[in-house]
C-alpha positions in Angstrom: -65.6 73.7 2.3 -62.1 73.0 2.8 -60.0 70.8 0.6 -58.3 67.4 1.6 -55.1 69.1 0.8 -55.9 71.9 3.1 -57.1 69.7 5.8 -53.9 68.4 7.9 -56.3 65.9 9.9 -57.2 64.2 6.3 -53.2 64.2 5.5 -52.5 62.2 9.0 -55.2 60.0 8.3 -53.8 59.2 5.1 -50.2 59.0 6.1 -51.4 56.7 9.0 -53.4 54.1 6.4 -50.0 54.2 4.2 -48.0 53.4 7.4 -50.3 50.7 8.4 -50.4 49.1 4.8 -46.6 49.2 4.7 -46.3 47.6 7.8 -48.8 44.8 7.0 -46.9 44.1 3.7 -43.6 43.8 5.5 -45.1 41.3 7.8 -46.5 39.2 5.3 -43.4 39.2 3.5 -41.7 38.1 6.7 -44.1 35.4 7.5 -43.4 34.2 3.8 -39.8 34.2 4.1 -40.0 32.3 7.2 -42.7 30.3 5.8 -40.7 29.2 2.5 -37.0 29.2 3.8 -37.6 27.6 7.1 -40.5 26.1 8.0 -41.1 24.4 4.9 -37.6 23.0 4.3 -37.6 22.0 8.2 -40.5 20.1 7.4 -39.1 18.2 4.7 -35.8 17.7 6.1 -37.7 16.2 9.2 -39.7 14.2 6.9 -36.3 12.9 5.2 -34.8 12.1 8.5 -37.7 10.1 9.6 -37.5 7.9 6.4 -33.9 7.1 7.2 -34.6 6.4 10.8 -37.0 4.1 9.2 -34.5 2.3 7.0 -36.1 3.7 3.9 -32.6 4.6 2.3 -33.5 5.1 -1.1 -36.5 7.3 -0.3 -34.4 9.2 2.2 -31.6 10.1 -0.4 -34.4 11.3 -2.8 -35.7 13.4 -0.1 -32.6 14.8 1.0 -31.3 15.5 -2.6 -34.4 17.7 -3.2 -33.5 19.9 -0.6 -30.9 22.7 -0.5 -31.3 23.2 3.3 -28.7 22.7 6.1 -26.6 19.6 5.1 -29.1 18.0 3.1 -26.6 17.4 0.0 -24.5 15.9 2.5 -26.8 13.5 4.0 -27.8 12.5 0.7 -24.4 11.9 -0.6 -23.7 10.0 2.8 -26.5 7.5 2.0 -25.4 7.2 -1.7 -21.9 6.1 -0.5 -23.6 3.6 2.3 -24.7 1.4 -0.9 -21.2 0.6 -2.3 -19.5 -2.5 -0.9 -16.1 -3.5 -1.5 -15.3 -4.0 -5.0 -17.7 -1.8 -5.8 -16.5 1.2 -8.6 -18.7 4.7 -8.6 -18.0 8.3 -9.8 -16.8 10.5 -6.9 -15.6 14.3 -7.8 -14.0 14.0 -10.9 -12.5 10.5 -10.9 -13.9 6.9 -10.7 -13.0 5.1 -7.2 -12.9 1.4 -6.2 -13.9 0.4 -2.9 -10.9 -1.4 -0.9 -12.8 -1.9 2.4 -15.7 -0.9 3.8 -16.2 -0.1 7.9 -19.2 1.1 10.2 -18.8 4.5 9.3 -16.6 4.9 6.3 -15.1 3.7 3.2 -11.6 3.2 2.0 -11.3 4.1 -1.5 -8.9 4.6 -4.5 -9.0 5.5 -7.8 -9.5 3.0 -10.5 -7.0 4.5 -12.8 -4.0 6.7 -12.3 -4.8 10.2 -12.5 -1.2 11.7 -13.3 2.6 10.9 -13.4 5.1 12.5 -11.5 8.1 12.1 -9.4 8.0 11.1 -5.6 10.5 13.7 -5.1 13.7 15.3 -6.3 15.9 12.6 -7.8 18.2 10.9 -5.1 16.4 13.2 -2.3 16.5 11.2 1.0 12.8 11.9 2.0 9.9 9.8 3.6 5.9 10.3 2.9 6.0 13.2 5.5 7.9 15.7 3.7 8.0 14.5 0.2 6.8 16.6 -2.7 4.0 14.7 -3.5 2.0 14.7 -0.5 0.9 18.4 -0.4 0.1 18.1 -4.3 -2.5 15.3 -3.2 -3.4 16.9 -0.1 -4.1 20.3 -1.2 -3.9 20.9 -5.0 -5.8 17.4 -6.1 -8.3 17.8 -3.1 -9.2 21.3 -3.8 -9.4 20.8 -7.6 -11.3 17.9 -8.0 -13.9 17.7 -5.6 -17.1 20.2 -4.8 -17.6 21.6 -1.4 -20.1 18.9 -0.4 -18.0 16.1 -1.4 -14.9 17.9 0.4 -17.0 17.5 3.8 -17.0 13.6 3.5 -13.4 13.3 2.9 -12.1 12.3 6.3 -8.6 13.6 7.7 -7.1 10.5 9.6 -3.6 9.8 11.2 -1.6 7.4 8.7 1.1 5.2 9.9 4.4 5.1 8.0 5.9 2.1 9.1 9.7 0.9 8.0 10.0 -1.1 4.9 9.3 -4.7 6.1 12.1 -6.1 4.1 15.0 -3.7 4.1 13.8 -2.0 7.5 14.3 1.8 5.8 12.7 4.3 8.1 9.2 5.4 6.8 8.8 8.7 8.5 6.6 9.9 11.2 2.9 9.3 11.2 0.9 11.9 8.8 -2.4 13.5 9.1 -3.9 13.0 5.7 -7.0 13.3 3.4 -5.4 12.2 0.1 -2.6 9.9 0.1 -1.0 7.0 -1.2 -1.4 3.4 0.0 1.4 1.9 2.2 3.1 -1.7 1.1 1.0 -3.2 3.9 -2.1 -1.8 2.4 -1.1 -2.8 -0.9 -0.9 -6.1 0.1 -3.8 -6.2 2.7 -6.7 -4.7 0.4 -5.9 -6.2 -3.3 -6.7 -10.0 -3.4 -3.7 -10.6 -6.0 -1.4 -9.1 -8.4 -4.0 -8.8 -11.4 -6.3 -6.7 -9.0 -3.4 -4.3 -8.6 -3.0 -3.8 -12.1 -3.3 -0.3 -13.4 -3.7 2.2 -16.3 -2.8 5.6 -17.1 -4.2 6.8 -20.5 -5.4 3.3 -21.3 -1.8 2.1 -21.2 -0.3 -0.1 -18.1 1.8 1.4 -15.9 3.3 1.1 -12.2 2.4 3.3 -9.4 3.9 4.8 -6.5 3.4 3.5 -2.6 4.1 6.0 0.3 6.2 3.6 1.8 10.0 4.0 1.7 12.1 1.5 -0.5 15.3 -0.4 -0.1 17.1 3.1 0.5 16.1 6.6 1.7 16.0 7.8 -1.6 13.8 4.9 -3.0 9.8 4.7 -2.6 8.1 1.5 -2.8 5.8 0.9 -5.8 3.4 -1.6 -7.6 4.8 -2.9 -10.9 2.9 -2.9 -14.2 2.1 -6.6 -13.5 0.6 -5.7 -9.9 3.5 -6.9 -8.1 4.1 -5.0 -4.7 7.8 -3.9 -5.0 9.2 -3.4 -1.6 12.9 -2.5 -3.2 11.2 0.3 -5.1 12.0 2.9 -7.5 14.2 6.5 -7.0 12.2 9.0 -6.0 12.9 11.4 -8.7 11.6 8.7 -11.3 9.5 10.9 -13.3 7.2 8.0 -15.0 5.8 7.0 -11.7 2.1 6.9 -11.9 -0.1 8.3 -9.0 -3.4 6.6 -7.6 -4.6 8.4 -4.6 -6.4 6.9 -2.1 -8.7 8.2 0.9 -11.5 7.7 3.4 -14.9 8.7 2.7 -17.6 9.0 5.6 -20.5 7.1 5.0 -24.1 7.2 6.8 -24.6 5.2 10.2 
């Protein structure tokens, strides 16, 4: 009698069975991967979209937030932001923000309190918002350090006008494309109801804060006083005690 080890036909059959089993396992694993990482998440994503389209925003937000698929986290946050109205305060990134204005697709917000103090630029420098030291700090350092990847996708980059000083006619510089910015004189007057609503604190103490508009001279920048008054005359750009209240526009669910 010939043993299995000495029978080449038996070895071939065993190898064939092994290969068939391995192929079957590979197919099962591939199907499972498709099922768990695409078909099921896609079905849940489609359900969340249906809830949103039906106007069931709370349910849609919860459904998107429960997923980690495609842009589900961004969509959840967009819906959350959609619920805020002018005057509301909410946490976004590392800070609390006040809604200054709400449009169909976006919110204009500003930090509730000042986030740090620094000079607008070097003392007596003839600058505008376009080329001041503070602008890249807000648009790059502050932007990168205080928001996660999902939050950054909702921060809108937009061209800001930089009009001349309305009282002194000082040049305001060219329009700038910004993600994070300071309010202008016009915006500080437009989006706050009165001086009291512009009052700001830094480290629990009252403070004055910078605007991006030029002051009465090219080396001055406008500001909001400790009592909330818009000061078009401004302060020397090298003043180190000026507080910073970043503003930005956030995309919301349509």
